C-alpha positions, 0 to 999 in steps of 0.5 A, a space after each residue: 406455411 408449406 407444411 399448411 398448404 400441403 396439409 390442406 391438400 392432403 384433406 382435398 384429396 381425401 374429399 375427393 376421394 370420398 366423393 368419388 367413391 360415393 359416385 361410382 358406387 364402390 362404397 361398402 355401405 349399402 341400406 335396407 331400401 337398396 338390399 330390399 330392391 335388388 330383384 324388383 321389376 318396375 311396372 311403368 303403367 303402375 309406377 311401383 316395382 313388384 317382387 313376382 313375375 311380370 305375366 302375374 303382374 299383368 294379370 293381377 286386378 290392380 293392374 288391369 284396372 290401370 290400364 283400363 284406365 288409362 286406356 278406356 274403351 267405348 262399348 258402343 263404337 267398340 273402339 279403344 283410346 290411348 288416354 282418358 282425355 281422348 275417350 272424354 273427346 269421343 263420348 262428347 263427339 257427334 258421331 258417337 251420339 248418333 251411334 249411341 242414340 240408335 243402339 238405344 232405340 
């Protein structure tokens, strides 16, 4: 009976050791996607990884379109908003409508 319990303890210790290896990343296996990601930089606005210099990514057309969509600006009033909803509220405001009416005339 003691031999069975000792064998179970050994198996339990091996399982725990493998779990510790996986949690700390000391295992030797590495997936292809993990090796591809090394050196990539994450853009919080675009929500993607890119493999070029930060300033090149920031100057790209796709990044500029996303920035313009997420931070719209009113050409009539000359103000920039932190979200599309804030911009929509501004467009519907009486002050914006008055200014846009004056510029149309």
